C-alpha positions in Angstrom: 5.3 35.0 4.4 7.0 32.0 2.8 6.3 30.9 -0.7 3.8 28.0 -1.1 5.2 26.7 -4.4 4.4 23.1 -5.0 7.5 22.2 -7.1 8.7 19.7 -4.6 12.0 18.0 -5.2 14.0 15.4 -3.4 17.8 15.8 -3.2 19.4 13.6 -5.8 19.9 10.6 -3.6 20.2 7.1 -5.2 17.8 5.5 -2.7 15.5 6.5 0.2 18.1 5.4 2.7 20.5 8.0 1.2 18.0 10.9 1.7 19.5 13.1 4.5 18.1 12.5 8.0 17.3 15.5 10.1 18.1 14.8 13.7 18.1 18.3 15.2 16.1 21.5 15.2 19.1 23.4 13.8 19.3 21.0 10.8 15.6 21.3 10.3 15.8 25.1 10.3 18.6 25.1 7.7 16.7 22.6 5.5 13.6 24.8 5.5 15.7 27.8 4.4 17.1 25.8 1.5 13.7 24.5 0.5 11.9 27.9 0.5 11.7 29.9 -2.7 11.9 33.0 -0.7 14.1 33.9 2.4 12.5 32.9 5.6 12.6 35.0 8.7 13.7 33.4 11.9 10.4 34.4 13.4 8.5 32.5 10.7 10.6 29.4 11.1 10.2 29.4 14.9 6.4 29.9 14.6 6.3 27.1 12.0 8.1 24.6 14.1 6.3 25.6 17.3 2.9 25.3 15.6 2.1 29.0 16.2 1.8 30.4 12.7 -0.9 32.9 12.1 -3.9 31.6 10.1 -2.8 33.5 7.0 0.4 31.6 6.9 -1.0 28.1 7.5 -1.0 27.2 3.7 2.6 28.2 3.3 3.6 26.3 6.4 1.8 23.1 5.2 3.5 23.4 1.8 7.0 23.8 3.4 6.4 20.8 5.6 5.4 18.8 2.6 8.6 19.8 0.9 10.5 18.9 4.0 9.0 15.4 4.0 9.9 14.9 0.3 13.4 16.1 0.5 14.5 14.8 3.9 13.9 12.0 6.3 12.3 13.0 9.6 11.6 10.9 12.7 7.8 10.1 12.2 6.8 11.6 15.5 8.6 14.8 14.6 6.8 15.1 11.3 3.4 14.3 12.8 3.9 16.9 15.5 4.8 19.5 12.9 1.9 18.6 10.6 -0.7 18.2 13.3 -0.4 21.8 14.2 -1.7 22.8 10.8 -4.0 19.9 10.0 -7.4 21.5 11.0 -6.6 25.1 9.9 -5.3 23.9 6.6 -8.5 21.9 6.1 -10.7 25.0 6.7 -9.7 27.5 4.0 -13.4 28.2 3.5 -15.6 29.8 6.1 -18.6 27.5 5.5 -19.4 24.6 3.2 -21.2 27.1 0.9 -17.8 28.7 0.2 -16.2 25.5 -1.1 -16.0 25.6 -4.9 -18.6 23.4 -6.6 -17.5 20.0 -7.9 -19.3 19.4 -11.2 -20.4 15.8 -11.2 -20.4 13.6 -14.3 -22.8 10.7 -14.6 -21.8 8.7 -17.6 -24.4 6.4 -19.3 -24.2 2.8 -18.1 -25.9 -0.3 -19.3 -29.1 -1.7 -17.8 -27.1 -4.9 -17.0 -24.7 -2.8 -14.9 -27.5 -1.1 -13.0 -29.3 -4.4 -12.6 -26.2 -5.9 -10.9 -25.9 -3.0 -8.4 -29.7 -2.9 -7.7 -29.6 -6.6 -7.1 -26.9 -6.1 -4.4 -29.0 -3.4 -2.9 -31.9 -5.8 -2.8 -29.9 -8.5 -1.2 -28.4 -6.3 1.5 -31.9 -4.8 2.3 -33.4 -8.2 2.6 -30.7 -9.3 5.1 -30.1 -5.9 6.7 -32.7 -3.2 6.5 -33.9 -0.9 3.8 -32.0 2.3 3.5 -34.9 4.3 4.9 -35.3 2.0 7.9 -31.6 2.1 8.9 -31.1 3.4 12.5 -27.5 2.4 13.1 -24.3 3.5 11.4 -23.1 -0.1 11.2 -26.1 -1.0 9.1 -25.4 1.9 6.7 -21.8 0.8 6.4 -23.0 -2.7 5.5 -25.4 -1.2 2.9 -22.7 1.0 1.4 -20.1 -1.8 1.3 -22.4 -3.9 -0.9 -22.8 -1.1 -3.4 -19.2 0.0 -3.6 -17.9 -3.5 -3.9 -20.4 -4.2 -6.7 -19.2 -1.2 -8.7 -15.5 -1.9 -7.9 -15.6 -5.5 -9.1 -15.9 -4.2 -12.7 -12.2 -3.1 -12.2 -11.2 -6.8 -11.9 -9.0 -6.3 -8.9 -7.2 -3.2 -9.9 -9.1 -1.3 -7.2 -8.8 -2.8 -3.7 -10.7 -1.8 -0.6 -8.5 -1.5 2.5 -11.4 -1.2 4.9 -11.0 1.3 7.7 -7.4 1.7 6.7 -5.6 4.1 9.0 -4.8 7.2 7.0 -2.0 8.2 9.4 -4.5 8.5 12.2 -2.1 10.7 14.1 -2.5 13.3 11.3 -6.2 12.8 10.5 -8.2 12.6 13.7 -11.2 11.0 11.9 -12.0 7.4 10.9 -12.9 6.2 7.4 -14.9 3.1 6.5 -13.4 2.4 3.0 -10.1 3.4 1.3 -10.0 2.2 -2.2 -6.4 1.7 -3.3 -4.8 1.2 -6.8 -1.2 0.3 -7.1 -0.7 1.0 -3.3 -2.0 4.6 -3.8 -5.1 5.9 -2.0 -7.4 7.2 -4.7 -11.0 7.0 -3.3 -12.0 7.6 0.3 -15.5 6.9 1.7 -15.9 8.6 5.0 -17.5 7.3 8.2 -21.2 7.3 7.7 -23.6 9.5 9.6 -27.1 8.3 9.9 -28.4 11.8 10.4 -28.0 15.0 8.3 -24.7 16.4 7.4 -23.1 19.0 9.6 -20.4 21.6 8.9 -17.9 19.5 10.9 -18.6 16.5 8.6 -17.4 18.5 5.6 -14.2 19.6 7.4 -13.6 16.0 8.5 -13.9 14.7 4.9 -11.4 17.4 3.8 -9.1 16.1 6.5 -9.5 12.5 5.4 -8.6 13.4 1.8 -5.6 15.4 2.8 -4.5 12.5 5.1 -4.9 10.1 2.2 -2.6 12.3 0.1 -0.1 12.4 2.9 -0.3 8.7 3.3 0.6 8.3 -0.4 3.6 10.7 -0.1 4.9 9.0 3.0 4.8 5.7 1.0 6.6 7.5 -1.9 3.6 7.5 -4.2 1.3 10.3 -5.3 -1.7 11.1 -7.3 -2.8 14.5 -8.5 -6.3 14.2 -7.2 -7.8 12.2 -4.3 -11.6 11.6 -4.5 -14.0 11.3 -1.6 -17.6 10.4 -0.8 -19.5 11.2 2.4 -22.8 9.4 2.9 -25.8 9.2 5.2 -29.0 7.3 4.7 -30.6 10.2 2.8 -27.8 11.6 0.6 -24.3 11.5 -0.7 -21.7 14.3 -1.0 -18.7 14.0 -3.4 -15.5 15.9 -2.9 -12.2 16.2 -4.7 -8.8 17.2 -3.3 -6.2 18.7 -5.8 -2.9 17.7 -4.1 -0.9 20.1 -6.3 -2.9 23.2 -5.6 -4.0 22.1 -2.1 -7.6 23.0 -3.0 -11.0 21.2 -2.6 -14.2 21.0 -4.5 -17.5 19.7 -3.2 -20.7 18.6 -4.9 -24.2 19.5 -3.8 -26.0 16.8 -1.7 -27.4 14.0 -3.9 -30.5 12.5 -2.5 -30.5 8.7 -2.7 -33.5 7.7 -0.7 -37.0 9.0 -1.2 -40.3 7.6 -0.2 -41.6 8.1 -3.7 -40.5 4.8 -5.4 -40.1 6.4 -8.8 -37.8 9.1 -7.6 -36.0 6.6 -5.4 -35.1 4.5 -8.4 -34.1 7.5 -10.5 -31.9 9.0 -7.7 -30.2 5.7 -6.9 -29.5 5.0 -10.6 -27.9 8.5 -10.9 -25.8 7.8 -7.8 -24.6 4.5 -9.2 -23.5 6.3 -12.4 -21.6 8.9 -10.3 -19.9 6.2 -8.3 -18.8 4.4 -11.5 -17.4 7.7 -12.8 -15.6 8.3 -9.5 -13.9 4.8 -9.5 -12.9 5.3 -13.2 -11.4 8.7 -12.4 -9.5 7.1 -9.4 -8.1 4.3 -11.6 -7.0 6.8 -14.3 -5.4 9.0 -11.7 -3.4 6.1 -10.3 -2.4 4.9 -13.8 -1.2 8.4 -14.6 1.0 8.4 -11.5 2.5 5.1 -12.3 3.2 6.2 -15.9 4.9 9.4 -14.8 7.0 7.5 -12.2 8.1 4.9 -14.8 9.0 7.4 -17.4 10.9 9.6 -14.9 12.9 6.6 -13.8 13.7 5.7 -17.4 14.8 9.2 -18.3 16.9 9.4 -15.2 18.8 6.3 -16.2 19.4 7.7 -19.7 20.9 10.8 -18.1 18.6 13.1 -19.9 17.5 15.0 -16.8 19.5 17.8 -15.3 17.7 17.4 -12.0 17.8 13.8 -10.8 15.3 14.7 -8.0 12.3 14.0 -10.2 12.3 10.4 -8.9 10.2 11.2 -5.9 8.8 7.7 -5.5 11.8 5.6 -6.5 12.9 4.4 -3.0 14.8 1.3 -4.1 16.8 2.6 -7.1 20.3 1.3 -7.3 23.4 3.4 -7.3 23.9 2.9 -11.0 27.1 4.9 -11.1 28.7 2.0 -9.2 27.2 -0.7 -11.5 28.9 -2.1 -14.5 28.0 -0.7 -17.9 26.4 -4.0 -18.9 24.2 -4.0 -15.8 23.3 -0.4 -16.4 22.2 -1.2 -20.0 20.2 -4.2 -18.8 18.4 -2.1 -16.2 17.7 0.6 -18.7 16.2 -1.8 -21.2 14.0 -3.2 -18.4 12.9 0.3 -17.4 12.1 1.2 -21.0 10.0 -1.9 -21.4 8.2 -1.1 -18.1 7.6 2.6 -19.3 6.2 1.3 -22.6 3.8 -1.0 -20.7 2.6 1.8 -18.4 2.1 4.1 -21.4 -0.1 1.5 -23.0 -2.0 0.9 -19.8 -2.6 4.7 -19.4 -3.6 5.2 -23.0 -6.2 2.5 -22.8 -7.4 3.8 -19.5 -8.0 7.3 -20.8 -9.6 5.9 -24.0 -12.0 4.1 -21.7 -12.7 7.3 -19.7 -13.3 9.3 -22.9 -15.5 6.6 -24.2 -17.5 6.4 -21.0 -18.0 10.2 -20.9 -19.2 10.3 -24.5 -21.4 7.2 -24.3 -25.0 7.7 -25.2 -26.2 4.1 -24.9 -25.4 0.7 -23.5 -23.1 -0.1 -26.4 -20.9 3.0 -25.6 -20.7 1.8 -22.0 -19.7 -1.7 -23.0 -17.0 -0.3 -25.2 -15.7 1.8 -22.3 -15.7 -1.3 -20.1 -13.9 -3.3 -22.8 -11.1 -0.7 -23.0 -10.9 -0.6 -19.2 -10.4 -4.4 -19.0 -7.9 -4.2 -21.8 -6.0 -1.6 -19.8 -6.1 -3.7 -16.7 -4.9 -6.8 -18.6 -1.7 -4.9 -19.7 -0.6 -3.8 -16.2 3.1 -4.9 -15.8 4.0 -8.1 -14.0 4.4 -6.9 -10.5 0.6 -6.5 -10.3 -0.9 -9.9 -9.3 -4.5 -10.4 -10.2 -6.4 -12.1 -7.3 -7.4 -15.7 -7.7 -10.8 -16.0 -9.2 -12.6 -18.5 -7.1 -15.6 -18.6 -9.4 -13.3 -19.5 -12.4 -11.8 -22.3 -10.3 -15.2 -23.6 -9.4 -16.3 -23.4 -13.0 -13.2 -25.3 -14.0 -13.8 -27.9 -11.3 -17.3 -28.4 -12.6 -15.9 -28.9 -16.1 -13.3 -31.3 -14.8 -10.5 -29.0 -16.0 -9.3 -27.7 -12.6 -5.6 -27.8 -12.1 -6.2 -27.8 -8.3 -7.3 -31.2 -7.1 -9.9 -30.9 -4.4 -13.1 -32.8 -3.4 -16.3 -31.4 -1.9 
């Protein structure tokens, strides 16, 4: 059996275009031998490429194919064919949902104002749609969930974007998701297609597939986060799940009830669910910031020539061939990279201070302090990040006669 080590490295190419392209089965076989930590038998390689590995070797096969993607270019359809053979088995390392390790949920304290804003959105959508308990169509549940997630996400001031029903390499993941929350072009939170009835075993497997597909989507786009988070919901309850992309392991929470006919329990359960969603989005933001910090630092160190292995720049697809540049240009680029690395360090430091503050908060003041640190972190994101135009600010400025955009109503 092949080693399933996750120390993936790209060959030291200066740009993605310089990464070797595998155009034949022979080249692919040789590449797999080079990438494996242990010698591979011809039988194993043949079974891997034919999609006929025994179940005990599916994990090793998936890891090798991931290495192959990171180190070499493959025709997309070729990679999809290889990966598709192991998608479902790789997503079912546990016999039943009860065997999936428990995800311990954290529900940080939030302010009454925060809860009030989300409950107000719930009220609005139930006035124009249906109450959660009355919903009888999945589209209505999607509408309800959209209102809640957007209200929580807006506290991230545009750093978290919803790419609704984004295709997570649909050829790889056979399912459909309703929401994919993206930070810095990385999928960090996935909300799976809603089921208006109770959860089934196949639903859990599908969510696992969606999270893995999100991780693959990140890698294909030369980005990566250590953990992708997911939420599966029906009208009665929510299930949270996490996917550790390094260890290729999942954790899943118990079902959280969000709708009860008893009004007192309903309010309590929904408030708890809102706090969990706030925690999930904050984790997703911190995961994305960490990935950007690592990438920026790795790029900087590479330019300084301090790394023996130049392959650490897994995501740097547009890096120049600095050995061909002038010394002055190299120094200028290095100074620019150092400045960017410093900025991402500050963004990450504030993000994790916000997370630490949120988890230790015991009252509304603690939550507000966490929110302040989060917004400070977002405000320091480097220039490439463009904050969306705030139409409300423009309207306020127009009312005050201070708008820089001339328009009449």
